[in-house]
C-alpha angles and dihedrals in degrees: 000000000000121000116244112240121197105221100173130003128175138125095282103041145011123197120193129187120212109177107303094343125093118202114201116195112190129183090215112057090198089073093061091045092054091045094054093045093046094050090051091053101038114100092213134084111287136166120276114255105230099181143325127217108163125274088021126069118187118202134171124250118256119226124249133035134294114270087243144297131264111263097028132077114263113247092200118114126252087250091055091051090049090050089053089051089055091051091050090050091054090052093049091050093051121099112283113258115255099245133084121273131198116281130216094257092056091047091051093049092050091047091053092049095049093047090051090051092049091051096043092051095042090232091150134007110284092236092058090052093044094050094047092046087055092051092045090061086078090071094052099089133107112278135190104247118241133174103281131180090221097206103044097162118169089251091059095064120075127198137182106205105311095340126095108231102177150345116216140190104046100169093115096047113133144126106299151122113320090215090065092071094045092049096045092050093052098038104133089003098074091145089069095057093097091053092048094048092047086069097034095057130202127352102055116130110211094195091054091046089053089050091052090052088062095039096050093046091050097048095041099052100080092047091050093049092047093051099049100265125125115229088181093065113119112285094008134113100301091050089051089054094046091050090064089062090063093056125089 
């Protein structure tokens, strides 16, 4: 008998691990549908779908270790980060998935709402929010949609040595801004951006990536707090926002 490990648990989703099988229970069945469709279309290593019985999706484990975790230095090599950049490039060059993504107007509206909530609830000093909202404006431009993962956190990419073995958690995949994936992957690991882009190749806009660092940290904070996570842990979202105050 395998022990049951709780990997993630909050009001929207629970993920359990039983041996080499992950069971994802999601309150919104559309998330699992997108995940299965996205993994079938993505030209990159993904987990094997074992079965699906809504609201449960069973997938196989991928080999290797996560590229890192938010709040701690990544132990992966520069070559591994470059390999990840190459995988992200392949995804972005693939045909765009046939469902609707989030547009710039929707992103801007959500950003305004989240910043207002942060100010009204004094979650962070108003000047930190104001400065990061100003930086985030750099991401609010029209982009050419590509196939993005949408939630390409460092814990969602697995490597074995310098080889990418799998990319997990595809429920937010959609047509979108390529810089979202590059920014999400390096959020809190800004020192690894050069390594990532060495593998990604031309076309990355560092100013827009920097803008998405601020934008993502701003819009994620309320959700994290409401679901039992701490965006004020060392190296996490609040530190990302404070770091912008030290920049010219």
